[in-house]
C-alpha angles and dihedrals in degrees: 000000000000125000095262095053111102101178146000122231124196113225129196118200130151091213136033141156127354089017096056143163135172096288094048093046090051092052091048094050091051096042096054089053092056100055094163091071122073114214120203103200123192115199141154120284101236135163122290105257089222093052115023092192091061126074121222115251117278091232135020141148122237111183106299092342117098106202121208117183122201133195128005131248087219098066101047126099114252091242092059120068113218090230091063091057093045099090093058096042091046093050091052090050091047091056089051092051092047089056091049100045102022130254118330118230094196136033123191128200129197105222132342094268129084091323089054088047091063091051091045091056091048090050091050092057095035104041093171093063119100110241113211114191123194111203110208099149113151101175123093100274092209095057105053099096133259099281095046091047092048096052094041091053090046090055093048091051091054097052121106096198124023122196110194122191092215142023088247091062092041091056091047092052094047091058089060103034118040096171105049124097104247123196134177111226113160127210113263145218134240092240095189093053098046098040093049117125120233129199121255088247094055093050093043090057090056094045093046091049089056094045094246111150124217111274096019113134109238127203113197130197122183107196150125105260097243130125096256092065094060099224089149088061090051091052091051089049089054089056089052091050098046102035110018104034088033092214127153109313107264129204120216116213113195117193116192146048133244150136093287097056098102091044090053092050090052090050092051091049092050090051090048093236101106090113089059093056129077114201097197096175123211120340132184114274090235091062095047096092091063092054090049092048093057091052131088101206138009117221134181115161094197123194088201134000137180093204112311114238092190090063091054092049091051090049091052090050092055096251117137115239137217122192144148127267096251136119114338098343094098088061090077107010112082109182112250092000109065098005142320133283120221126193119265114256093006115120092175094056091046091051091051092050092050091049093046093050097046095044093058113063093180091054092046091052092050093048096048093049092050091047094050090051092051092049094048093048100043112014108044109129090227090060092045092050091054090056091052092047089057091051093049092047099045106036 
């Protein structure tokens, strides 16, 4: 530990760089802004996303985060998911690290799932440790099955401090844990990166590469292609826009990968709108602002949502947003002020909201200015990191 380091915190997370989602990205953005703390993070040893035949290293250092990977997807029976074995493997590794570095005073878990299970086990055998739980869950918490619900609720009940990314998750946690200190600290946005201006030439290169012609209205959705995110509803809304409302021909740009991709392609083909959709796949997070800047509106008709980082990034980039009134979205989306709500499972309503927003330049300008102000005042990563620093220092 270097001279500036004041404490070590043990972290449990099933995923981490370079395999990363919203929760892992949030932890990384906060951690690098608190360099005086050393984080020992235990995660699964998965394949390198750039070479699926190669496993990521068992240990590596990333800034002030020491990454320790456990297990291997190659030596597990097909019937057993590696995530389900993670809590036990992570606990064994945590004991090893505690012997090496000395007792930990705090443990931190990303989500009340398998990552939280590792922290829960450590807390059981080390009752004096402070268990910090970060609730980032985006799935519908009532539809995850009996066993998942049972273990998630067990983890929440054991936590000493709960950091929820939305009021929706805070209220859920409070029903289960009456004693814990519960705070709402949302995920943030790199304001400088997403509000950056690009030259016409830079943006033209991106648009040309995607086959988007000058003047074409572009709807963008940045999302894992899974049922909860409602991309199928968005595709059906595109059909309504282009062929039933007979509005300006819109292009739909979908950024992301996921289990539903093939199903969505089949749906688009059946609706005869596949030529109007660009499945761009996964892109680097650093390039995302350029894709947002060439778009006219961001849409994700979620069926459930923990918070929705992609909405905040679109807001910071000056792109108007449309979402559903579920989960943590109402924390930042005020209908007609910072974006528009559409009804859940209603392609027709979504199509009308897209058309309304993009046919009124004055309204679009008002909404994007309001949204950028909200993001800069409440969702800047620097502000979020200061709140976490206070938690780490005082609990």
